[in-house]
C-alpha positions as CSV (number, residue, x, y, z in Angstrom):
1,M,-137.2,-36.8,169.5
2,L,-135.5,-40.4,169.4
3,L,-134.0,-39.9,172.8
4,S,-137.1,-39.2,174.8
5,L,-138.6,-42.4,172.7
6,F,-135.9,-44.3,174.3
7,I,-135.9,-42.7,177.6
8,G,-139.4,-43.3,177.8
9,T,-139.6,-46.8,177.0
10,S,-140.6,-49.0,180.1
11,M,-138.3,-51.7,178.9
12,M,-135.0,-49.7,179.6
13,D,-133.7,-50.2,183.1
14,D,-132.2,-47.3,185.0
15,V,-128.7,-47.9,184.3
16,V,-129.1,-47.8,180.6
17,K,-130.9,-44.5,181.2
18,K,-128.1,-43.2,183.1
19,L,-125.6,-44.2,180.3
20,L,-127.4,-42.8,177.8
21,F,-127.7,-39.2,179.8
22,L,-124.0,-39.6,180.4
23,C,-123.3,-39.8,176.8
24,L,-125.4,-37.0,175.0
25,V,-123.0,-34.4,174.7
26,L,-122.3,-32.4,170.6
27,V,-123.7,-30.9,166.0
28,L,-123.0,-29.2,162.2
29,L,-122.2,-26.3,160.0
30,P,-119.9,-26.3,156.9
31,Y,-116.3,-25.2,157.2
32,P,-114.3,-23.6,154.6
33,S,-110.8,-25.5,154.0
34,T,-107.5,-24.7,152.6
35,P,-105.6,-26.6,149.9
36,L,-104.1,-30.0,151.0
37,P,-102.1,-31.1,147.9
38,L,-99.1,-33.6,148.3
39,C,-95.2,-33.1,148.3
40,M,-93.2,-35.4,146.6
41,D,-92.4,-37.2,150.1
42,L,-96.3,-37.4,149.8
43,R,-96.5,-35.4,152.9
44,A,-98.6,-32.4,153.0
45,P,-97.3,-28.5,152.5
46,V,-96.8,-26.2,154.9
47,T,-96.9,-22.7,155.6
48,L,-93.7,-20.9,155.8
49,K,-93.2,-18.2,158.5
50,K,-90.9,-16.1,156.1
51,P,-90.5,-16.4,152.2
52,L,-87.8,-18.7,150.7
53,A,-84.6,-17.1,149.5
54,F,-84.1,-18.6,146.5
55,C,-87.2,-20.1,145.2
56,S,-89.8,-17.2,145.2
57,Y,-92.9,-19.4,146.3
58,N,-95.5,-18.2,148.6
59,G,-98.4,-19.7,150.3
60,S,-98.4,-23.6,150.9
61,V,-95.1,-25.0,149.6
62,C,-92.9,-28.2,149.7
63,C,-89.6,-26.4,150.8
64,D,-88.0,-25.2,153.8
65,S,-85.0,-23.1,154.1
66,S,-82.7,-26.1,154.1
67,K,-84.3,-27.4,150.8
68,D,-84.2,-24.0,149.6
69,L,-80.5,-23.6,149.9
70,Q,-79.7,-26.9,148.3
71,L,-81.5,-26.1,145.5
72,Q,-79.6,-22.9,145.0
73,Q,-76.3,-24.5,145.6
74,R,-77.0,-27.2,142.7
75,F,-78.4,-24.1,140.3
76,L,-75.1,-22.5,140.7
77,A,-73.0,-25.7,140.2
78,M,-74.8,-25.9,136.6
79,N,-73.0,-22.8,135.5
80,I,-75.6,-21.9,132.8
81,S,-74.2,-18.8,130.9
82,D,-77.4,-17.9,129.1
83,S,-79.8,-15.6,131.5
84,S,-83.0,-16.9,129.8
85,C,-81.9,-20.5,129.8
86,A,-80.8,-20.1,133.8
87,S,-84.2,-18.5,134.5
88,A,-86.0,-21.3,133.0
89,V,-84.0,-24.3,134.8
90,K,-84.2,-22.1,137.8
91,S,-88.0,-22.4,137.7
92,I,-87.6,-26.1,136.9
93,L,-85.5,-26.8,140.0
94,C,-87.8,-24.8,142.2
95,A,-91.1,-26.8,141.0
96,T,-90.1,-29.3,143.8
97,C,-91.3,-26.6,146.3
98,D,-94.5,-26.2,144.5
99,Q,-97.4,-27.8,146.6
100,F,-98.4,-30.0,143.6
101,S,-95.0,-31.3,143.2
102,A,-95.9,-34.7,143.6
103,E,-98.3,-34.5,140.9
104,L,-95.8,-32.5,138.9
105,F,-93.2,-35.1,139.1
106,K,-95.6,-38.3,139.2
107,V,-94.4,-39.8,142.1
108,K,-97.1,-42.2,142.4
109,S,-96.0,-43.9,139.4
110,E,-92.0,-43.5,138.9
111,P,-90.4,-40.0,140.1
112,R,-89.2,-38.0,137.4
113,P,-85.9,-35.8,137.6
114,I,-88.0,-32.6,136.2
115,P,-91.7,-32.0,136.5
116,T,-93.8,-32.6,133.6
117,L,-93.4,-29.5,131.5
118,C,-96.6,-28.2,129.6
119,N,-96.6,-29.1,126.0
120,N,-100.4,-28.1,125.3
121,T,-101.5,-25.5,122.8
122,N,-105.0,-27.2,122.8
123,E,-107.3,-24.0,124.2
124,G,-110.3,-26.4,124.1
125,S,-109.0,-28.4,127.0
126,S,-110.8,-28.5,130.4
127,S,-108.4,-27.8,133.4
128,P,-109.1,-26.6,136.7
129,F,-105.8,-24.6,136.8
130,S,-104.9,-21.1,135.2
131,K,-105.6,-20.6,131.6
132,N,-102.3,-19.7,130.8
133,L,-101.1,-23.1,132.0
134,Q,-103.5,-24.5,129.0
135,E,-102.4,-22.0,126.6
136,S,-98.7,-22.1,127.2
137,N,-96.0,-24.4,125.5
138,F,-93.4,-24.0,128.3
139,C,-91.8,-27.1,127.0
140,S,-90.9,-25.6,123.8
141,K,-90.0,-22.5,125.4
142,V,-87.1,-24.3,127.5
143,W,-85.8,-26.0,124.2
144,D,-85.7,-22.8,122.3
145,V,-83.8,-20.9,125.1
146,C,-81.7,-23.5,126.3
147,Q,-80.9,-26.0,123.0
148,N,-77.4,-24.7,122.6
149,I,-76.3,-23.7,126.0
150,P,-73.6,-26.0,127.9
151,I,-75.2,-27.1,131.6
152,V,-73.3,-28.8,134.1
153,D,-74.9,-32.1,135.2
154,S,-77.8,-31.6,133.1
155,P,-81.5,-32.6,134.4
156,F,-82.2,-33.3,131.1
157,S,-80.5,-36.4,130.0
158,P,-82.4,-39.2,128.0
159,S,-81.2,-41.9,130.7
160,L,-83.4,-39.8,133.5
161,Q,-86.3,-39.3,131.4
162,N,-88.3,-41.7,133.8
163,K,-86.1,-42.2,136.6
164,A,-85.6,-40.0,140.0
165,G,-81.8,-38.6,140.8
166,V,-79.8,-36.3,138.7
167,P,-76.6,-37.3,136.7
168,Q,-73.5,-38.3,138.5
169,N,-71.1,-36.8,136.3
170,S,-70.0,-33.1,136.0
171,T,-70.0,-33.2,131.9
172,L,-71.1,-30.1,130.2
173,S,-74.0,-31.1,127.6
174,K,-76.2,-29.1,125.4
175,L,-80.0,-30.3,124.7
176,T,-78.8,-30.6,121.2
177,D,-76.4,-33.3,122.5
178,L,-78.9,-35.2,124.4
179,W,-82.1,-35.0,122.1
180,Q,-82.3,-35.2,118.4
181,S,-85.3,-32.6,118.0
182,K,-87.7,-30.5,120.0
183,T,-90.2,-32.7,119.5
184,D,-88.3,-35.9,120.7
185,F,-87.4,-33.6,123.9
186,C,-91.0,-32.5,124.4
187,N,-92.2,-36.1,123.9
188,A,-90.1,-37.2,126.8
189,F,-90.9,-34.4,129.4
190,G,-94.1,-32.8,128.0
191,G,-97.5,-32.9,129.0
192,I,-101.0,-31.3,129.3
193,S,-102.8,-30.2,132.2
194,D,-106.3,-31.3,132.6
195,E,-109.1,-32.4,135.0
196,N,-106.7,-35.5,136.2
197,S,-103.4,-33.9,135.9
198,V,-101.1,-30.8,136.0
199,C,-98.1,-29.7,133.9
200,F,-95.5,-27.1,135.0
201,N,-95.6,-23.5,133.0
202,G,-92.4,-21.9,134.5
203,Q,-94.7,-20.7,137.4
204,Q,-96.1,-21.7,140.6
205,V,-99.1,-23.4,139.9
206,N,-102.5,-21.3,140.6
207,L,-105.8,-22.4,140.7
208,E,-108.6,-21.0,138.8
209,N,-111.5,-19.5,140.8
210,P,-113.7,-22.7,141.9
211,T,-116.8,-23.1,139.7
212,T,-120.3,-23.2,140.9
213,L,-121.3,-26.9,141.3
214,I,-124.8,-28.1,141.2
215,S,-125.9,-29.8,144.6
216,P,-127.4,-33.1,144.8
217,K,-131.4,-32.1,145.6
218,G,-131.2,-35.2,148.0
219,I,-129.9,-38.6,149.0
220,C,-132.4,-41.3,148.3
221,L,-132.2,-44.8,150.8
222,E,-133.8,-48.0,150.8
223,K,-133.9,-50.4,153.9
224,I,-132.3,-53.8,152.6
225,G,-131.5,-55.4,156.3
226,K,-132.9,-55.1,159.7
227,G,-129.3,-56.1,161.7
228,S,-127.7,-53.5,163.8
229,Y,-123.9,-53.4,162.3
230,L,-120.8,-51.5,163.2
231,N,-118.8,-52.3,160.2
232,M,-119.2,-53.4,156.4
233,V,-116.5,-54.6,154.3
234,A,-116.7,-55.6,150.6
235,H,-115.7,-59.2,150.0
236,P,-112.4,-58.9,148.1
237,D,-113.3,-61.4,145.5
238,G,-115.3,-58.4,143.4
239,S,-118.6,-60.4,144.3
240,N,-121.9,-58.8,145.3
241,R,-121.2,-60.4,148.7
242,A,-119.9,-58.2,152.1
243,F,-118.9,-59.1,155.6
244,F,-120.7,-57.3,158.4
245,S,-119.8,-57.2,162.1
246,D,-121.4,-56.2,165.2
247,Q,-120.3,-55.1,168.6
248,P,-120.3,-58.2,170.5
249,G,-118.0,-59.9,168.1
250,R,-119.7,-61.7,165.2
251,I,-119.5,-61.5,161.4
252,W,-121.8,-62.6,158.9
253,L,-121.3,-62.9,155.0
254,G,-124.1,-61.3,153.4
255,T,-125.4,-61.4,149.9
256,I,-126.3,-57.5,148.3
257,P,-129.6,-57.6,146.1
258,E,-129.3,-55.8,142.7
259,H,-131.0,-52.3,142.6
260,D,-134.7,-52.1,141.7
261,S,-135.2,-56.2,142.3
262,G,-137.6,-55.7,145.4
263,E,-135.2,-57.8,147.3
264,S,-133.6,-57.7,151.1
265,L,-130.0,-58.4,152.1
266,Q,-129.4,-61.9,152.3
267,L,-128.0,-62.9,155.4
268,D,-128.9,-65.3,158.3
269,E,-128.0,-64.0,161.6
270,S,-128.3,-67.9,163.1
271,T,-125.3,-68.7,161.1
272,P,-122.0,-66.4,161.2
273,F,-119.3,-66.5,159.1
274,V,-117.2,-66.5,162.7
275,D,-118.1,-65.9,166.3
276,L,-115.6,-64.0,168.1
277,S,-117.9,-63.2,171.3
278,D,-115.8,-65.4,173.7
279,Q,-112.8,-63.3,172.9
280,V,-114.4,-59.8,173.0
281,S,-115.0,-58.0,175.9
282,L,-118.4,-56.2,175.6
283,E,-119.1,-53.4,177.6
284,S,-120.9,-49.8,177.2
285,R,-117.7,-48.6,175.4
286,F,-116.0,-51.9,174.4
287,G,-116.5,-54.4,171.9
288,M,-115.4,-55.5,168.4
289,M,-114.3,-52.2,166.9
290,G,-113.5,-53.4,163.3
291,M,-112.8,-55.7,160.9
292,A,-110.4,-56.2,157.7
293,F,-109.9,-58.7,154.8
294,H,-106.5,-59.0,153.3
295,P,-106.3,-57.9,149.7
296,E,-105.4,-61.4,148.9
297,F,-108.1,-63.2,151.1
298,P,-109.5,-65.0,148.2
299,K,-106.1,-67.0,147.9
300,N,-104.8,-66.9,151.5
301,G,-107.9,-66.6,153.7
302,R,-106.3,-63.9,156.2
303,F,-108.5,-61.7,158.0
304,F,-108.3,-59.3,160.9
305,A,-110.6,-58.5,163.8
306,S,-109.8,-55.3,166.2
307,Y,-111.5,-55.7,169.6
308,N,-111.4,-55.3,173.0
309,C,-110.4,-57.6,176.1
310,D,-110.5,-57.4,179.7
311,K,-107.7,-59.0,181.5
312,V,-109.9,-59.6,184.5
313,K,-112.0,-62.0,182.7
314,N,-109.5,-63.1,179.8
315,P,-106.1,-64.6,181.2
316,G,-105.0,-64.2,177.5
317,C,-105.9,-60.5,177.4
318,S,-102.2,-59.1,178.4
319,G,-99.4,-56.8,177.4
320,R,-97.8,-53.3,177.6
321,C,-99.9,-50.7,179.0
322,S,-100.3,-47.5,176.9
323,C,-99.7,-45.2,180.0
324,N,-96.1,-46.0,180.9
325,S,-92.6,-44.2,181.9
326,D,-91.7,-43.7,177.9
327,V,-94.7,-41.5,177.5
328,G,-94.4,-39.8,180.7
329,C,-97.4,-41.4,182.2
330,D,-97.8,-42.7,185.7
331,P,-100.6,-45.1,185.8
332,S,-101.0,-44.7,189.6
333,K,-101.8,-41.1,188.6
334,I,-104.7,-42.4,186.4
335,V,-108.4,-42.1,188.2
336,S,-110.7,-43.8,186.0
337,P,-114.3,-44.6,187.7
338,D,-115.2,-46.7,184.7
339,L,-112.2,-48.3,183.9
340,G,-111.2,-48.9,187.4
341,Q,-107.2,-49.9,187.3
342,P,-105.5,-48.4,184.3
343,C,-105.1,-51.1,181.3
344,R,-107.6,-53.6,182.4
345,Y,-109.0,-53.4,179.0
346,Y,-106.6,-53.9,176.0
347,T,-107.1,-52.9,172.1
348,V,-106.3,-55.9,169.9
349,V,-105.8,-56.6,166.6
350,A,-105.8,-60.5,166.0
351,E,-105.3,-62.6,162.9
352,F,-107.8,-65.4,161.9
353,S,-108.1,-67.8,158.9
354,A,-110.6,-69.1,156.4
355,N,-108.3,-71.8,155.2
356,G,-109.5,-75.1,155.7
357,T,-113.0,-74.6,155.5
358,S,-113.4,-74.5,152.1
359,S,-110.9,-74.2,149.1
360,P,-110.4,-71.6,147.8
361,P,-111.0,-69.7,150.5
362,S,-112.8,-67.1,148.4
363,L,-115.9,-69.8,148.8
364,A,-115.6,-70.1,152.5
365,K,-118.9,-69.6,154.2
366,K,-117.6,-70.1,157.7
367,A,-114.2,-69.7,159.5
368,E,-113.1,-71.0,162.9
369,P,-112.6,-68.6,165.9
370,L,-109.0,-69.9,166.6
371,E,-106.3,-66.8,166.6
372,V,-103.3,-67.6,163.9
373,R,-101.5,-64.8,165.6
374,R,-101.8,-61.8,167.9
375,I,-100.9,-58.5,165.3
376,F,-101.3,-55.8,168.1
377,T,-101.9,-55.5,171.9
378,M,-102.1,-52.5,173.8
379,G,-103.8,-51.5,177.4
380,L,-106.0,-48.4,177.6
381,P,-105.4,-45.9,180.1
382,F,-109.4,-44.7,180.1
383,A,-112.3,-46.3,178.7
384,G,-113.4,-44.0,175.8
385,S,-112.1,-42.6,172.7
386,H,-110.2,-45.6,171.4
387,G,-111.0,-45.7,167.9
388,G,-110.3,-49.3,166.7
389,Q,-110.9,-49.4,162.9
390,I,-108.7,-51.1,160.6
391,L,-108.7,-51.3,157.0
392,F,-106.1,-52.0,154.4
393,N,-105.3,-50.0,151.5
394,R,-105.0,-52.0,148.3
395,E,-102.5,-49.8,146.6
396,D,-99.6,-50.4,149.1
397,G,-101.0,-53.5,150.8
398,Y,-100.5,-52.4,154.7
399,L,-103.0,-52.1,157.2
400,Y,-103.9,-48.8,158.6
401,F,-105.0,-48.8,162.3
402,M,-107.0,-46.0,163.7
403,M,-106.3,-45.2,167.3
404,G,-108.1,-42.7,169.8
405,D,-106.5,-40.6,172.5
406,G,-107.3,-43.3,174.8
407,G,-110.1,-41.3,176.6
408,G,-110.0,-39.1,179.3
409,K,-111.2,-35.5,179.3
410,D,-109.2,-33.0,177.4
411,D,-106.4,-35.9,176.6
412,P,-104.8,-35.0,180.2
413,F,-101.4,-36.6,179.2
414,N,-101.3,-35.4,175.7
415,F,-101.2,-38.6,174.3
416,A,-102.2,-37.4,170.9
417,Q,-99.4,-35.0,170.5
418,N,-96.6,-37.3,172.5
419,K,-94.0,-38.8,170.1
420,K,-93.5,-42.2,172.1
421,S,-97.3,-42.9,172.3
422,L,-99.3,-44.8,169.7
423,L,-102.4,-43.3,170.9
424,G,-104.3,-40.7,169.4
425,K,-102.4,-42.0,165.8
426,I,-102.9,-43.5,162.7
427,M,-100.7,-46.6,162.4
428,R,-99.4,-48.1,159.0
429,L,-98.2,-51.8,159.5
430,D,-97.0,-54.7,157.4
431,L,-98.6,-57.8,157.9
432,N,-96.9,-59.5,154.8
433,N,-93.5,-59.6,156.8
434,I,-93.7,-60.8,160.1
435,P,-90.3,-60.6,162.1
436,S,-88.9,-63.2,164.4
437,K,-89.7,-63.1,167.9
438,E,-86.2,-62.0,168.8
439,E,-86.7,-58.9,166.1
440,I,-89.8,-58.1,167.6
441,A,-88.4,-57.8,171.1
442,D,-85.3,-56.0,170.0
443,L,-87.5,-53.5,167.9
444,G,-89.8,-53.0,170.9
445,L,-92.9,-53.6,168.9
446,W,-96.5,-54.4,170.1
447,G,-96.9,-57.5,168.0
448,N,-96.5,-59.5,165.2
449,Y,-96.0,-57.0,162.3
450,S,-93.1,-54.8,160.7
451,I,-92.5,-51.4,160.0
452,P,-92.8,-50.0,156.1
453,R,-89.6,-48.6,155.3
454,D,-91.3,-45.6,153.8
455,N,-93.4,-44.9,157.2
456,P,-92.6,-41.1,157.8
457,Y,-90.9,-42.0,161.3
458,S,-89.4,-45.4,160.4
459,Q,-85.7,-44.0,161.0
460,D,-86.9,-41.4,163.7
461,Q,-85.5,-42.3,166.9
462,E,-87.6,-39.4,168.6
463,M,-90.8,-41.0,167.0
464,E,-92.7,-44.5,167.2
465,P,-92.2,-46.1,163.7
466,E,-95.8,-47.2,163.3
467,I,-97.0,-43.7,163.2
468,W,-98.3,-42.5,159.8
469,A,-100.1,-39.5,161.2
470,M,-101.2,-38.1,164.5
471,G,-103.2,-35.3,166.5
472,L,-106.3,-37.1,166.4
473,R,-109.1,-37.6,169.2
474,N,-111.4,-40.6,168.2
475,P,-111.3,-41.4,164.5
476,W,-114.5,-42.8,163.6
477,R,-114.6,-44.2,160.2
478,C,-111.9,-43.5,157.6
479,S,-111.9,-44.4,153.8
480,F,-110.0,-44.4,150.6
481,D,-111.0,-43.1,147.9
482,S,-111.6,-46.1,145.4
483,E,-110.3,-43.8,142.2
484,R,-107.6,-41.8,143.8
485,P,-106.2,-43.7,146.9
486,S,-104.0,-41.0,147.8
487,Y,-107.4,-39.2,149.3
488,F,-107.5,-40.9,152.5
489,F,-110.8,-39.2,154.3
490,C,-110.8,-39.7,158.1
491,A,-113.5,-38.4,160.3
492,D,-112.7,-37.4,164.1
493,I,-115.2,-37.2,166.8
494,G,-114.6,-33.8,168.8
495,Q,-114.9,-33.1,172.4
496,D,-116.8,-29.9,173.2
497,K,-117.7,-27.9,170.1
498,Y,-116.7,-29.3,166.5
499,E,-116.7,-32.7,164.4
500,E,-114.0,-32.6,161.5
501,V,-113.4,-34.4,158.5
502,N,-109.5,-34.8,157.5
503,I,-107.4,-35.9,154.4
504,I,-104.7,-37.9,156.1
505,T,-101.4,-37.4,154.5
506,K,-98.0,-38.9,155.4
507,G,-96.6,-37.6,159.0
508,G,-99.4,-35.2,159.1
509,N,-100.5,-33.8,162.6
510,Y,-103.9,-33.1,163.0
511,G,-103.8,-30.8,165.9
512,W,-105.8,-32.6,168.9
513,S,-105.3,-31.5,171.9
514,A,-104.0,-28.2,171.0
515,Y,-107.0,-27.6,168.6
516,E,-110.2,-29.0,168.1
517,G,-111.0,-28.9,164.5
518,P,-110.1,-25.3,163.7
519,I,-110.7,-24.2,167.3
520,P,-108.0,-23.3,169.6
521,F,-108.6,-26.1,172.4
522,K,-105.0,-25.7,175.0
523,T,-102.3,-24.6,172.6
524,Q,-100.2,-23.4,175.5
525,E,-100.4,-26.5,177.4
526,I,-98.5,-28.5,174.5
527,K,-95.3,-28.9,175.9
528,G,-92.2,-31.0,177.2
529,A,-89.8,-33.4,175.8
530,N,-92.2,-35.8,174.1
531,A,-94.4,-33.2,172.6
532,S,-95.0,-32.9,168.9
533,F,-96.7,-29.7,168.2
534,D,-95.7,-27.1,165.8
535,S,-98.7,-24.5,165.0
536,V,-97.0,-23.9,161.7
537,N,-97.3,-27.5,160.5
538,L,-100.9,-28.6,161.7
539,I,-103.4,-29.8,159.1
540,F,-106.7,-28.5,159.5
541,P,-110.2,-30.0,158.8
542,I,-111.2,-30.1,154.9
543,T,-114.8,-29.8,156.4
544,G,-116.6,-30.1,159.5
545,Y,-119.6,-28.6,161.6
546,N,-120.4,-26.9,165.0
547,H,-122.3,-29.1,167.9
548,N,-124.5,-25.9,168.4
549,E,-125.5,-25.4,165.0
550,V,-126.8,-28.8,164.4
551,N,-128.4,-29.8,167.7
552,K,-129.2,-26.7,169.5
553,K,-131.4,-28.3,172.3
554,E,-128.7,-31.2,173.2
555,G,-125.6,-29.1,171.9
556,S,-124.4,-32.9,171.2
557,A,-122.7,-34.3,168.0
558,A,-120.5,-37.3,166.9
559,I,-119.4,-37.7,163.4
560,S,-119.7,-40.9,161.4
561,G,-117.2,-40.7,158.4
562,G,-118.2,-42.2,154.9
563,Y,-117.0,-42.9,151.5
564,V,-116.7,-40.8,148.4
565,Y,-119.5,-41.8,146.2
566,R,-118.3,-43.7,143.1
567,A,-121.4,-45.5,142.1
568,K,-123.2,-44.9,139.0
569,T,-126.8,-45.3,140.8
570,D,-126.8,-41.8,141.8
571,P,-124.9,-39.7,139.3
572,C,-125.6,-36.2,140.8
573,L,-123.5,-37.6,144.0
574,Y,-120.6,-38.8,142.0
575,E,-117.3,-37.4,143.7
576,S,-119.3,-36.4,146.5
577,Y,-117.8,-37.3,149.9
578,L,-120.7,-38.3,152.1
579,Y,-120.6,-38.6,156.0
580,G,-123.4,-38.0,158.9
581,D,-124.0,-37.5,162.4
582,L,-125.0,-40.2,165.0
583,Y,-128.1,-38.6,165.8
584,A,-129.5,-39.4,162.1
585,K,-130.8,-35.8,161.5
586,N,-128.0,-34.5,159.0
587,M,-126.1,-35.7,156.4
588,W,-123.2,-34.0,154.1
589,A,-121.8,-34.1,150.8
590,T,-118.3,-32.7,150.3
591,V,-116.7,-32.1,146.8
592,E,-113.6,-30.9,145.6
593,N,-113.9,-28.0,143.8
594,P,-111.7,-27.8,141.3
595,R,-110.6,-31.4,140.9
596,N,-107.2,-31.9,142.5
597,S,-107.0,-28.7,144.3
598,G,-107.6,-29.6,148.1
599,N,-110.2,-27.4,148.3
600,F,-113.7,-28.7,149.3
601,T,-117.3,-27.4,149.3
602,T,-119.7,-28.7,151.9
603,E,-123.4,-28.8,151.6
604,E,-125.9,-30.5,154.2
605,I,-128.0,-32.9,152.0
606,P,-131.5,-33.7,152.6
607,F,-132.3,-37.5,152.8
608,S,-135.5,-39.6,152.5
609,C,-136.6,-43.2,151.9
610,A,-137.9,-44.7,148.9
611,R,-141.5,-45.7,149.4
612,D,-140.6,-48.9,147.4
613,S,-138.0,-49.9,149.6
614,P,-137.8,-53.7,150.2
615,L,-138.2,-53.2,154.0
616,P,-140.3,-50.5,155.1
617,C,-138.1,-47.8,156.6
618,G,-141.2,-45.9,159.0
619,T,-140.5,-42.2,159.9
620,V,-139.4,-40.3,163.0
621,P,-142.8,-39.2,164.8
622,N,-143.5,-35.6,163.8
623,S,-141.1,-35.6,161.4
624,P,-140.6,-36.5,157.4
625,L,-136.9,-38.2,158.2
626,P,-136.4,-42.0,157.8
627,A,-136.3,-43.9,161.3
628,L,-132.5,-44.7,161.1
629,G,-132.6,-44.7,164.9
630,Y,-128.6,-43.6,165.1
631,I,-126.2,-43.8,162.2
632,F,-123.4,-46.1,163.5
633,S,-120.7,-46.3,160.1
634,F,-121.2,-46.2,156.5
635,G,-120.3,-49.2,153.9
636,Q,-119.1,-49.6,150.3
637,D,-119.6,-52.6,148.4
638,N,-117.7,-53.7,145.1
639,K,-120.0,-51.5,142.9
640,K,-118.9,-48.7,145.1
641,D,-122.4,-48.3,146.3
642,V,-122.5,-46.6,149.7
643,F,-124.7,-48.0,152.6
644,I,-125.4,-46.7,156.0
645,L,-125.2,-48.9,159.0
646,T,-127.8,-47.5,161.7
647,M,-129.8,-48.7,164.9
648,S,-132.6,-49.7,162.9
649,G,-130.8,-51.6,159.7
650,V,-128.9,-51.3,156.9
651,Y,-129.8,-48.7,153.9
652,R,-128.4,-48.1,150.6
653,V,-128.0,-45.1,148.7
654,V,-130.5,-45.6,145.4
655,R,-131.2,-43.5,142.4
656,P,-132.8,-40.2,143.5
657,S,-136.1,-40.5,141.3
658,R,-137.4,-43.1,143.5
659,C,-137.7,-40.4,146.2
660,N,-138.7,-37.8,143.5
661,Y,-135.4,-35.9,143.8
662,A,-134.4,-34.1,140.7
663,C,-131.1,-35.1,138.9
664,S,-130.5,-34.1,135.5
665,K,-127.7,-36.7,134.9
666,E,-129.9,-39.6,135.9
667,K,-131.2,-41.6,132.8
668,V,-134.7,-42.6,134.0
669,T,-136.3,-45.2,131.3
670,A,-139.6,-45.7,133.2
671,A,-141.7,-44.0,135.8
672,V,-141.4,-45.1,139.0
673,A,-144.9,-46.2,140.8
674,P,-143.8,-46.7,144.2
675,T,-146.1,-48.2,146.7
676,P,-146.6,-47.3,150.6
677,A,-144.3,-49.0,153.1
678,A,-146.2,-51.7,154.8
679,S,-145.7,-50.4,158.7
680,P,-146.9,-47.1,159.8
681,A,-144.6,-44.5,160.7
682,G,-142.7,-45.2,164.2
683,S,-143.5,-48.9,164.1
684,Y,-140.0,-49.8,164.1
685,L,-139.3,-49.0,167.6
686,P,-141.0,-51.7,169.9
687,G,-139.2,-54.4,167.7
688,L,-135.9,-52.8,168.2
689,L,-136.1,-52.9,171.7
690,L,-137.0,-56.4,171.9
691,K,-133.3,-56.8,170.6
692,M,-131.2,-55.7,173.6
693,T,-128.1,-56.4,171.6
694,I,-129.1,-53.8,169.1
695,F,-129.9,-51.4,171.8
696,L,-126.5,-52.2,173.4
697,S,-125.0,-51.1,170.2
698,S,-126.7,-47.8,170.4
699,V,-125.3,-47.3,174.2
700,F,-121.9,-48.4,172.9
701,I,-121.6,-45.8,170.0
702,L,-123.2,-43.0,172.2
703,T,-120.4,-43.5,174.8
704,Q,-117.7,-44.7,172.8
705,M,-118.1,-41.7,170.4
706,R,-117.9,-39.4,173.3
């Protein structure tokens, strides 16, 4: 095994051996999930303890009893005399409660006053939703039963066709008063249900039974780089370049080769894009955690680094401690042999600039390591589980900041469920509107950012306004689906039993430390004035795996989240979310089936390395597996190809035929004649151990992930 190879190497000293032994603890089995569509406020639906009184919806819904009562009062005020019309209008009002209401009301574009009414008689259309939806023409039915019926405050006004809200006057109106014909009416409010959208047919949207998908036969990799990196970010200019960063704090700009070119990653480690190592505290569980480039980086040159600093060694490392009276935490009661005094180490997000080194910044090949402003600073109570990834959502332009529970076995202070703590949370920050120093102080912010107005708790005095989602232990690599940005995947490292993948939604609570994945952990202990735990509203993983099913000998595991595969290189992987385990023995593909349903099917996928890889892969001794070492992270370039960042180098997913995997969708134009790799199996190890910074990265991952 890889571990025995590391331990048995004479070049390792006793300290490193002990670190490795201390961190090896957890591994993997597909887990069936429940639907997780979105409500009109972009939150996940909930399961009620008792059914609604007015709207006859069950299962996952987007209304509570208060909203149900509001809908009933609005319906009664319409004073509809005809029972058939009244029934149709009631169903339309109640569509707000449907678990697919965000899609029905198209809230990602411009909210509608009523849902998209099914106007589809094409039985040949392909839809993941029930057949009666395909064959119905509910829009025509609404016209037929309501065209001559007066309705007070009609929701069918032409002025409201593409606008939110309801009429403000109380005039009576018929459909024939508002619309010239049924055709005009259904052109305005009608739509169809297909694989990319859903319409309303008068009933709660139901899914057909998922169809059986043909799983990929395997993932074929090629090795294109030798470096050991924690992060990869595609250059925002859309080119074939990408940024890579390591734990000590260096960022490089590399050029990714074309497929089948036989070339490797063009990256000169002797000339980094920027070197922040003087500002970064490098310890076994500390270092540079993440980097993010502003969506407008080609024009404004703004980029950001997330790292740890040590206030004992760096006078500029200071700020508020995350353990304080606001969260019911007494720093004097924290005992952390690794950390020493609480909040000696801080998590920092800082802004830097490529302006001045080139014009425009998109052409910059180097940046100065001079901090422009401190975005965020927070002291850490313990040494582990502090996440640290940062990334921009290109759809809304905000920065998402993934923060772990701060470490400490079992989350002893319940930080992840604490309303006033930012530990165990995903934050959403506006970096385009920086408040004044006075405003920052008045608002009690942790740095130079503002709060997006649509953050779920921006107006909630009991919650911290930075919070987008909560209840996470140690989020290790999150990503937005490039084609469906509302699908925000986030892997969360477990403690004792379970590794999980979640879809993050606005205001979502993902359970830690009441639950570890779907497994009850300490549900009876989450209480107190600052606690935010309601088992009814918890969101459970869409997939994951048990430790003892993956690594029975060590009983150890640590997940690394990946990406939804959107490249054209391997058509059999298309739409699959790929992720893996630290120990590089297991990778999975999970697919939403049917599309837009929130139901996911997961399978473990074999993987191997192409014999004609630009750089020799090597294999694990006594195993056919590629010698990846450890999987640190995944990456994605501007062509949507997926990369795996490992201890032994950078790997890219390539067409399956290069590994002799069958894929009926792949168009193979010519036979591939691979040549054997130049180096023998296992020969990668001595070269890696000569680079202790690479090895330190592996030690970091092992300790940080636990």
